Phi, psi and omega in degrees: 000308181303324184297341181271344180294328178274359183233046181304330185284350179304130182297337179279344190300314178299320182299315182294318179292324178290325178291317177299321180294316179298317184293318180294320177294317180293320180293323179289325179298310176304319182292321180288323184261018188303317184297328184271351179265145172303140182295344180286339179275349184255126177297135181285133179257000180257000000 
């Protein structure tokens, strides 16, 4: 993460931030909706 702070003008920077946000949102949604989702959609934690 720190190595990108000095390279905000890097063309990939917005993409990386979007990807991290998407992964975070998806994982939190999976965590919230766990009871309603089929177990095949949820990565096993055990």
